[in-house]
C-alpha positions as CSV (number, residue, x, y, z in Angstrom):
1,M,233.2,64.6,160.6
2,S,236.0,67.6,161.6
3,I,239.3,67.5,160.6
4,S,241.8,67.0,163.8
5,F,245.4,67.9,162.0
6,P,246.6,70.4,160.1
7,L,245.2,70.7,156.7
8,G,245.5,73.1,153.9
9,V,243.3,74.2,151.0
10,I,241.1,71.9,150.0
11,R,240.7,71.0,146.3
12,E,238.0,70.1,145.0
13,T,236.9,69.0,141.0
14,A,234.4,67.5,139.4
15,H,235.2,64.2,136.5
16,R,232.5,63.5,134.4
17,G,231.5,63.3,130.9
18,E,234.6,62.7,129.0
19,D,236.0,62.9,131.9
20,D,236.4,60.1,135.0
21,L,237.5,59.3,138.6
22,L,239.4,56.0,137.5
23,S,241.1,56.6,134.0
24,A,240.5,60.4,133.8
25,G,238.8,59.2,130.5
26,L,241.1,57.3,128.4
27,G,239.9,54.3,129.4
28,L,241.9,50.7,129.1
29,A,242.2,51.3,125.4
30,G,243.8,54.9,126.1
31,L,245.6,53.7,129.5
32,R,247.6,51.2,127.2
33,A,248.3,54.1,124.3
34,L,251.3,56.6,124.4
35,P,251.2,58.9,127.1
36,A,248.2,61.9,127.2
37,P,249.8,64.4,125.6
38,F,250.0,68.1,126.8
39,A,249.4,70.6,124.2
40,D,252.0,72.9,126.1
41,A,254.6,70.4,127.4
42,A,256.4,73.1,129.3
43,R,253.0,74.3,130.6
44,P,250.3,71.5,130.9
45,T,247.1,72.1,132.3
46,P,246.1,70.8,136.0
47,A,243.7,68.3,134.3
48,E,246.4,67.2,131.7
49,M,248.9,66.5,134.5
50,R,245.9,64.5,136.3
51,R,245.0,62.9,133.3
52,R,248.7,61.5,132.7
53,A,249.4,60.9,136.4
54,I,246.4,58.7,136.6
55,Q,247.8,57.1,133.2
56,T,251.2,56.4,134.6
57,A,250.0,55.1,137.8
58,W,248.4,52.5,136.1
59,L,251.3,51.1,133.7
60,G,253.5,51.6,136.6
61,I,251.4,49.0,138.9
62,A,249.4,46.9,136.2
63,D,250.0,44.6,133.1
64,L,247.8,45.9,130.1
65,G,249.8,44.4,127.5
66,P,247.4,42.7,124.7
67,L,248.7,39.3,126.2
68,G,248.6,39.8,130.3
69,G,244.3,39.5,130.0
70,Y,243.9,42.5,132.1
71,G,240.4,43.7,131.0
72,S,238.8,40.0,130.0
73,I,240.9,37.7,132.4
74,Y,240.7,39.8,135.6
75,G,239.9,43.5,136.7
76,A,238.4,46.4,134.5
77,V,238.3,50.0,134.0
78,P,234.9,51.2,134.6
79,K,233.8,54.7,133.8
80,V,232.9,56.3,137.4
81,D,232.0,59.5,137.5
82,G,231.8,61.6,140.8
83,R,234.3,64.1,142.5
84,E,238.1,64.8,143.9
85,Y,239.1,65.9,146.9
86,Q,242.3,66.8,147.3
87,A,244.7,69.3,150.0
88,F,247.8,68.8,152.0
89,A,248.0,67.3,155.3
90,R,250.6,66.9,158.0
91,I,251.1,64.6,161.3
92,A,252.6,66.1,164.2
93,G,256.4,67.1,164.4
94,A,256.7,67.2,160.3
95,T,258.7,69.8,158.3
96,Q,257.2,68.8,155.0
97,P,252.8,67.9,154.0
98,H,251.3,64.9,152.7
99,R,249.1,64.8,150.2
100,V,245.7,63.0,150.8
101,L,242.7,62.5,148.0
102,A,239.4,61.4,148.2
103,Q,237.4,59.9,145.0
104,I,233.6,60.2,145.8
105,P,231.7,58.6,143.0
106,D,228.6,60.1,142.1
107,G,226.9,55.9,142.8
108,F,228.6,56.2,146.3
109,D,226.4,53.0,147.7
110,A,224.8,54.3,150.8
111,S,223.7,51.2,151.8
112,T,226.9,50.0,152.4
113,R,228.6,53.1,153.5
114,C,231.9,51.0,152.1
115,L,235.5,53.4,152.8
116,I,238.2,52.0,150.9
117,V,241.9,54.1,152.8
118,T,245.2,52.8,151.1
119,A,248.4,54.5,150.4
120,S,251.0,54.6,147.1
121,S,253.0,51.7,146.3
122,G,256.6,52.3,146.0
123,S,257.5,56.3,146.6
124,R,255.2,57.1,144.2
125,G,252.1,59.7,143.7
126,I,249.2,60.6,145.0
127,Y,247.5,57.9,142.6
128,G,249.7,55.4,143.1
129,A,247.5,53.2,144.2
130,I,245.0,53.7,141.6
131,A,244.9,50.1,140.1
132,F,244.7,48.7,142.8
133,A,242.9,49.8,145.9
134,G,240.7,52.4,143.6
135,A,239.9,50.2,140.3
136,W,238.2,47.9,143.1
137,G,237.1,50.0,145.2
138,L,235.3,52.5,142.9
139,A,233.6,49.7,140.5
140,H,232.1,48.1,143.8
141,R,230.9,51.8,144.8
142,C,232.9,52.6,147.2
143,A,234.6,56.2,148.4
144,V,238.4,55.1,148.3
145,A,240.9,57.5,150.5
146,Y,244.5,57.9,149.2
147,T,247.5,59.1,151.1
148,D,250.9,59.4,149.4
149,K,252.6,58.7,152.7
150,G,255.2,61.5,152.4
151,A,256.6,60.4,149.5
152,G,255.6,61.3,146.0
153,S,256.7,62.8,142.9
154,G,256.4,66.7,144.0
155,Y,260.1,67.1,142.9
156,F,261.8,70.3,144.3
157,D,264.2,71.9,142.2
158,T,267.1,73.7,143.5
159,P,268.4,75.5,140.6
160,S,264.9,77.5,139.9
161,D,263.5,77.0,143.0
162,S,260.4,75.4,142.1
163,G,258.3,72.7,143.2
164,V,254.7,71.5,142.8
165,A,251.5,73.1,144.1
166,L,248.6,71.1,144.8
167,D,247.2,70.9,141.5
168,G,250.3,69.7,139.7
169,T,251.7,72.5,138.5
170,R,254.7,74.0,139.1
171,A,255.6,77.2,141.1
172,E,258.3,79.0,143.0
173,R,259.2,78.7,146.1
174,G,257.1,81.0,148.1
175,A,254.1,81.9,145.4
176,V,251.8,79.2,146.4
177,E,252.1,76.3,149.1
178,L,254.3,73.2,147.6
179,E,254.4,70.0,147.7
180,F,258.0,69.8,148.8
181,E,259.5,72.6,150.0
182,P,263.1,72.0,151.2
183,A,265.3,74.2,153.9
184,G,268.7,74.5,154.9
185,Y,270.3,74.1,151.4
186,C,273.4,75.9,149.8
187,G,273.2,77.1,146.3
188,D,272.5,74.5,143.3
189,A,272.0,70.8,145.3
190,G,270.1,69.1,142.8
191,I,266.8,67.4,142.4
192,A,265.4,67.5,146.0
193,I,262.7,64.1,146.6
194,K,260.4,64.4,149.0
195,H,260.7,60.7,149.9
196,A,264.7,61.4,150.5
197,H,265.4,64.7,151.6
198,S,262.1,66.0,153.9
199,T,264.7,64.9,157.3
200,D,261.1,63.1,158.2
201,N,261.9,60.0,157.7
202,P,257.9,59.3,156.4
203,E,258.3,55.4,157.0
204,A,258.3,55.5,160.2
205,H,254.5,57.6,160.1
206,W,252.9,55.7,157.6
207,G,250.3,54.4,159.3
208,E,249.6,58.0,160.9
209,H,249.3,58.9,156.7
210,L,246.9,56.6,156.0
211,L,244.7,57.1,159.3
212,Q,244.7,60.8,158.1
213,A,243.7,59.7,155.0
214,A,241.0,57.9,156.5
215,Q,239.3,60.8,158.6
216,F,239.8,62.6,155.2
217,G,237.9,60.5,153.0
218,L,234.8,60.1,156.0
219,A,235.4,64.0,156.3
220,M,234.7,64.7,152.5
221,L,231.7,62.0,152.3
222,D,230.4,64.6,154.6
223,R,230.8,67.2,152.2
224,A,229.4,65.4,149.4
225,F,226.5,64.0,150.6
226,P,225.7,66.1,153.5
227,Q,221.9,64.7,153.8
228,Q,223.5,61.2,154.9
229,A,226.5,63.1,157.3
230,P,228.0,62.2,159.6
231,F,230.1,59.5,158.4
232,T,232.3,58.0,161.2
233,P,234.1,54.8,161.9
234,Q,230.8,53.6,163.7
235,N,228.6,53.8,160.8
236,T,230.9,53.3,157.6
237,R,233.2,50.5,157.0
238,I,236.5,51.1,156.7
239,I,238.8,48.9,154.9
240,A,242.6,49.5,154.2
241,A,243.9,47.9,150.9
242,G,247.5,48.5,150.1
243,L,250.5,46.9,147.9
244,S,253.7,47.0,148.4
245,N,255.0,49.9,150.5
246,G,251.3,50.7,151.0
247,G,251.2,47.5,152.1
248,A,253.3,48.2,154.8
249,A,251.6,51.3,155.4
250,V,248.1,49.3,156.0
251,L,249.9,46.9,158.5
252,Q,251.5,50.3,160.0
253,A,248.1,51.4,160.7
254,A,246.5,48.4,162.1
255,G,249.5,48.4,164.6
256,I,248.3,52.1,165.6
257,D,244.7,51.9,165.3
258,A,243.7,52.0,168.8
259,A,240.9,53.3,168.2
260,G,239.5,50.3,166.1
261,W,239.1,52.8,162.9
262,L,239.4,49.9,160.5
263,A,236.7,47.4,159.7
264,G,239.5,45.0,157.6
265,A,243.2,45.4,156.1
266,V,244.4,43.9,153.1
267,A,248.6,44.0,152.6
268,V,249.7,42.4,149.3
269,E,253.5,42.2,149.1
270,P,254.2,44.4,151.8
271,N,257.2,46.1,152.5
272,V,256.9,45.5,156.6
273,Y,259.5,44.9,158.9
274,A,258.2,42.6,161.9
275,S,260.0,41.7,165.0
276,K,262.3,38.6,164.5
277,V,260.8,35.4,165.8
278,E,261.8,31.8,166.2
279,G,262.1,30.3,163.0
280,S,261.6,32.8,161.0
281,H,263.9,35.3,158.7
282,A,262.3,38.8,159.7
283,R,264.5,41.6,158.0
284,P,264.3,44.9,157.2
285,L,263.7,46.4,153.5
286,Y,267.2,48.4,153.7
287,D,269.1,45.2,155.4
288,Y,268.4,42.6,152.5
289,A,268.5,45.4,149.7
290,S,272.1,46.9,150.6
291,E,273.4,43.2,150.9
292,A,271.9,41.9,147.6
293,A,273.4,45.4,145.9
294,L,277.2,43.8,146.8
295,L,277.0,40.0,146.3
296,A,274.0,39.4,144.0
297,P,275.8,40.7,141.0
298,C,278.2,37.4,141.6
299,A,275.7,35.2,142.7
300,L,273.6,35.1,139.9
301,L,276.4,34.3,137.3
302,D,276.1,30.9,138.9
303,A,274.5,28.7,136.3
304,R,271.5,27.9,137.7
305,F,270.1,31.5,137.1
306,D,271.5,31.2,133.4
307,A,268.1,31.2,131.6
308,V,266.7,34.2,133.7
309,R,270.5,36.2,133.1
310,G,270.2,35.2,129.0
311,A,266.3,36.7,129.1
312,L,267.4,39.5,130.9
313,A,270.8,40.5,128.7
314,K,268.3,40.7,125.4
315,L,266.6,43.9,127.0
316,P,268.4,47.3,126.6
317,G,270.2,49.1,129.4
318,N,271.6,46.2,131.6
319,N,274.4,45.7,133.2
320,I,274.7,42.3,132.8
321,A,278.1,42.5,131.2
322,T,279.8,44.0,134.7
323,W,278.5,41.4,136.9
324,A,281.7,39.8,136.1
325,T,284.0,42.4,137.6
326,R,282.3,41.7,141.3
327,A,283.8,38.4,141.9
328,A,287.5,39.8,141.9
329,T,285.9,43.0,143.5
330,L,284.0,41.1,146.8
331,R,287.7,39.0,146.6
332,E,289.6,42.0,147.0
333,A,287.4,43.5,149.6
334,G,288.2,40.3,152.2
335,I,284.3,39.7,151.4
336,L,284.6,36.5,149.9
337,D,287.7,34.2,149.9
338,T,287.4,33.2,146.4
339,G,284.8,35.5,144.8
340,D,283.1,32.3,143.3
341,P,279.5,32.6,142.7
342,R,278.4,30.0,145.0
343,D,280.4,31.5,147.5
344,A,278.2,34.5,147.3
345,L,274.7,32.3,147.0
346,A,275.8,30.6,150.2
347,R,276.4,34.3,151.7
348,L,272.9,35.0,150.4
349,H,271.1,31.7,151.4
350,A,272.8,31.9,154.9
351,G,271.2,35.4,155.2
352,G,267.5,33.7,154.5
353,W,267.6,34.5,150.4
354,E,266.1,31.8,148.3
355,D,266.9,30.8,144.5
356,A,263.6,31.8,143.4
357,A,263.7,35.0,144.4
358,L,267.0,35.1,143.2
359,A,266.0,34.5,139.9
360,T,263.3,37.2,139.8
361,A,266.2,39.7,141.8
362,A,268.0,39.7,138.6
363,S,266.5,42.2,137.1
364,T,266.4,44.8,139.5
365,T,270.0,43.9,139.9
366,A,270.5,44.5,136.3
367,Y,268.9,47.7,136.1
368,D,270.7,49.2,139.5
369,M,268.1,49.6,141.5
370,W,269.5,48.6,144.7
371,R,271.6,51.3,144.4
372,A,268.9,53.4,143.5
373,F,266.6,52.5,146.6
374,G,269.7,52.2,148.7
375,A,270.6,56.4,148.1
376,T,267.1,57.5,149.1
377,Y,266.1,55.3,152.2
378,A,269.9,55.6,153.6
379,S,269.3,59.6,153.3
380,A,265.9,59.5,154.9
381,Y,266.8,57.1,157.6
382,T,269.6,59.2,158.2
383,R,267.3,62.8,157.8
384,S,269.4,64.2,155.3
385,A,268.6,67.2,153.3
386,V,269.5,67.9,149.8
387,G,272.7,68.2,148.9
388,A,274.1,66.3,152.2
389,M,273.4,63.0,150.8
390,P,275.6,60.1,152.6
391,G,278.0,58.7,150.4
392,G,277.8,61.9,148.5
393,F,275.0,60.5,146.6
394,R,273.2,63.6,144.6
395,F,269.9,63.6,142.2
396,S,270.6,65.5,138.7
397,A,270.4,66.2,135.6
398,L,272.6,65.4,133.2
399,G,274.1,66.3,130.3
400,T,275.5,64.6,127.1
401,D,278.8,64.8,129.1
402,F,277.4,62.6,131.7
403,K,277.6,65.8,134.1
404,P,275.3,67.4,136.3
405,R,273.2,70.3,134.6
406,A,270.0,72.3,135.0
407,A,267.0,70.3,134.3
408,T,264.7,72.2,131.6
409,A,261.5,73.6,131.7
410,T,260.2,70.7,129.8
411,E,261.7,68.2,131.7
412,R,260.5,69.4,135.2
413,A,256.8,70.4,133.9
414,A,256.4,66.3,133.5
415,W,258.1,65.2,137.2
416,W,254.6,65.6,139.1
417,S,252.6,63.1,136.8
418,D,255.2,60.8,135.4
419,A,257.7,60.2,138.0
420,S,258.4,57.5,140.2
421,G,259.5,59.0,143.7
422,I,262.9,57.3,143.3
423,P,265.2,58.4,140.7
424,P,266.4,57.2,138.3
425,G,263.8,58.1,135.9
426,N,262.0,61.4,134.2
427,G,265.5,62.8,133.2
428,V,266.4,62.8,137.1
429,F,270.0,60.4,137.8
430,I,271.1,59.2,140.4
431,T,275.3,60.8,140.6
432,E,277.4,60.5,143.1
433,T,280.1,63.0,144.1
434,T,283.3,61.0,144.4
435,P,282.4,57.9,142.1
436,G,284.8,54.8,142.4
437,N,287.3,54.3,139.6
438,G,288.2,51.2,137.5
439,A,285.6,48.6,135.9
440,D,283.3,48.5,139.0
441,P,282.6,52.0,139.5
442,H,279.7,51.9,141.3
443,W,281.2,49.6,144.1
444,K,282.6,52.5,146.7
445,G,279.1,54.0,146.5
446,L,277.1,50.1,147.5
447,A,280.0,49.5,150.1
448,G,279.1,52.7,151.6
449,L,275.4,51.9,151.8
450,R,276.1,48.6,153.4
451,G,278.6,50.2,155.9
452,L,275.8,52.1,157.0
453,W,273.6,48.9,158.0
454,S,277.1,47.4,159.3
455,G,278.8,50.1,160.8
456,S,279.5,52.1,163.6
457,D,279.7,55.6,163.0
458,D,277.1,58.2,164.1
459,A,275.1,57.7,160.8
460,A,275.2,54.1,160.5
461,Q,273.6,54.7,164.3
462,R,271.3,57.0,163.1
463,L,270.3,55.2,160.3
464,R,269.6,51.6,162.0
465,A,267.5,53.8,164.7
466,S,265.3,55.1,161.9
467,V,264.6,51.9,160.9
468,Q,263.8,50.2,164.1
469,T,260.8,53.1,164.3
470,T,259.1,51.2,161.2
471,L,258.7,48.5,163.1
472,A,255.5,46.8,162.8
473,R,253.3,46.8,165.9
474,L,250.9,44.5,167.0
475,P,247.3,44.8,165.8
476,R,244.2,44.6,167.7
477,A,243.7,41.0,168.0
478,E,239.7,40.8,166.6
479,L,240.8,43.1,163.1
480,P,241.1,40.5,159.9
481,I,244.0,41.0,158.1
482,F,244.4,39.3,154.8
483,L,248.1,38.9,153.3
484,V,249.2,38.1,149.6
485,H,252.5,37.6,148.2
486,G,254.4,36.4,145.4
487,A,256.3,33.1,146.5
488,E,259.2,34.3,143.8
489,D,259.4,38.1,145.0
490,G,263.0,39.2,144.5
491,L,262.4,43.0,145.4
492,I,260.8,42.1,148.4
493,P,260.9,38.2,149.3
494,A,258.3,37.2,151.1
495,V,260.4,35.1,153.5
496,F,262.0,38.3,155.3
497,S,258.3,40.5,155.0
498,S,254.9,38.5,154.9
499,D,256.1,35.3,156.2
500,A,258.0,36.9,159.2
501,Y,255.0,39.1,160.2
502,L,252.8,36.0,159.6
503,A,254.9,33.9,162.0
504,W,255.5,37.1,164.4
505,L,251.7,37.4,164.6
506,H,251.0,33.7,165.7
507,A,253.9,33.9,168.0
508,N,251.2,36.8,169.9
509,A,247.7,34.5,169.8
510,R,247.1,36.9,166.4
511,D,246.5,35.0,162.6
512,A,245.8,36.5,159.4
513,A,244.8,34.6,156.2
514,Y,247.6,34.5,153.8
515,W,247.8,33.2,150.0
516,R,251.9,32.9,149.5
517,V,251.2,33.0,145.3
518,P,253.2,30.5,143.3
519,H,254.6,31.7,140.1
520,A,253.9,35.6,141.2
521,Q,257.0,38.3,141.9
522,H,256.4,41.8,142.7
523,F,256.2,44.1,139.2
524,D,252.9,43.5,137.2
525,S,254.6,46.1,135.0
526,F,257.5,43.5,134.4
527,L,255.2,41.5,133.1
528,A,255.4,42.5,129.2
529,W,259.3,42.0,129.3
530,P,260.8,38.7,127.3
531,G,261.0,35.9,130.1
532,F,258.4,37.4,132.4
533,G,255.3,37.5,131.4
534,E,256.2,33.5,130.4
535,R,257.0,32.3,133.5
536,Y,254.7,34.5,136.3
537,V,251.2,35.2,136.6
538,P,249.9,38.9,138.0
539,M,249.6,39.9,141.1
540,L,247.0,42.1,140.9
541,A,244.7,39.6,140.1
542,Y,244.9,38.2,143.6
543,A,244.9,41.7,145.4
544,Y,241.6,41.9,144.1
545,A,240.4,38.1,144.9
546,A,241.3,39.2,148.6
547,L,239.7,42.3,148.6
548,E,236.7,40.7,147.4
549,K,236.8,38.4,150.3
550,M,237.8,41.2,153.3
551,Y,235.0,43.1,151.6
552,A,231.9,40.0,151.6
553,H,233.1,39.8,155.4
554,V,233.1,43.4,156.3
555,V,230.0,43.7,154.4
556,H,228.0,41.0,154.5
557,G,229.3,38.8,157.5
558,K,230.6,36.0,155.4
559,P,233.7,34.1,157.3
560,L,237.2,35.3,156.0
561,D,238.0,31.9,154.8
562,A,241.5,32.4,152.5
563,G,241.0,28.4,151.9
564,T,243.9,26.7,150.1
565,T,246.3,29.0,148.3
566,P,245.7,29.4,144.6
567,A,247.9,27.0,142.3
568,A,248.6,29.4,139.7
569,Q,250.3,28.6,136.9
570,P,252.5,30.3,134.7
571,R,250.7,31.0,130.9
572,G,254.1,29.8,128.6
573,V,254.4,31.8,125.4
574,G,250.5,32.2,124.7
575,K,247.6,34.7,126.7
576,L,246.8,34.5,130.1
577,E,244.3,32.2,130.8
578,T,241.3,31.8,133.6
579,K,242.7,28.8,134.7
580,H,246.2,30.0,134.9
581,L,245.3,32.4,137.9
582,A,243.3,29.3,139.9
583,L,241.1,31.9,141.7
584,P,238.3,30.9,144.1
585,L,235.2,30.7,142.3
């Protein structure tokens, strides 16, 4: 199948013997181990980068801990030999490319001709969906096509004028095509992140990114198996599957798939923004995240959150000790009359927040994640270049004096494999050119981020206009869709996303299968934390089960019947058991 969009050089690599597609030869035990080493920390090889990137992607999404049951109760990491094809692709009008990757197993099932197409969760790099779509698809002898959807960990370092090449290694601007090359900055503008600084507002195009990945996957199947070509949407079953931002990309693609390429769609905890209908609480992430950034530290001081706050307080690096100052700040700013936690909680309740989601959101609040999301998304939505982020935010390496410094060659070398796509992390920090003073130093920046949603100046109008471009469109009526969401998701609460999307579908004579899983939250990787694994079940187990049902429907013609939502139960202090998941047989 020919490629009908701009595409760079295609890099083909084989992964057999001591290497493979799903774990780069590490297997489940190796994925659980310490980070795969680099022989030369400043100059890792492409193979070393790939191995570490895959390991990082697994550990960022899955709970591989000894109590979590991965590999015994649910999930597996089989050795899958095959080939990878990778390239930089572009959508019309974009200034920056996005990565596409096709994993073609040697044991591809020619009788079903199945292609799983996916997009990375969060802002992760190209392997960001391997623990979900890759693990399930490759184990079922499907090909898997990925996109980083215009985000990813191809950080560009302005002091060294260097970025990331197609093979993951670092190169100077002009030497080779780079994953991300910002333009228009002056001098040392810090570290440029594609999601924040591409000036493309990539979220508005996630659906296009995913459909391009599907087309790339079909074309690479042609290349891998020419005797069975052509692979087309008419003779190949294409199932879109993604979680978090990847789930949003799936639903965006479903809304623009006028040609009917997709045979099914599975969206897990999707960050989807749906039109509001009567009875729903549809809200975009930027709205409720910027609200929580201001109010949650105060609201979570309410006695009903004592247990979760106490568990988090035992973990290093949390900011819980500063929460008491937020009450005074809110009162002084005239946002709350008294600064009582009950007042802040009432405001959040009025906006649709539920206590179960807020209890989980305590972790997001304790680790300053609202500010990280806010700074990144505000820059993306306002199409701000590196060095010109709203509110004076900036991404930089920091010295021991907490002042910006140049990143080292060793730090830069590991960004592509190790970073999540949104700082802070991996030696990249959030700084503010004009930070606030006093006991609540982040207040000024957070209030500025909220003002971009509630204000009326040019920047605020541009931000809200960009958010509107991410509004989901109606899928075709006959497209089977399966939604899965944790009832206690505190990052992307179901009430604002999946619940609202389903209500909007129903209002427009559409439907979807839906599991609103009890005792489930957003980050399986957090289940190793004290107070998390005991209280929550892993979302990946339900993601795999939903994809299994969609595959049975699309490939074998079985009815897509979600049945009763699994009656999940917390495992407590012991190991996860099959009974805790209550998965359908």
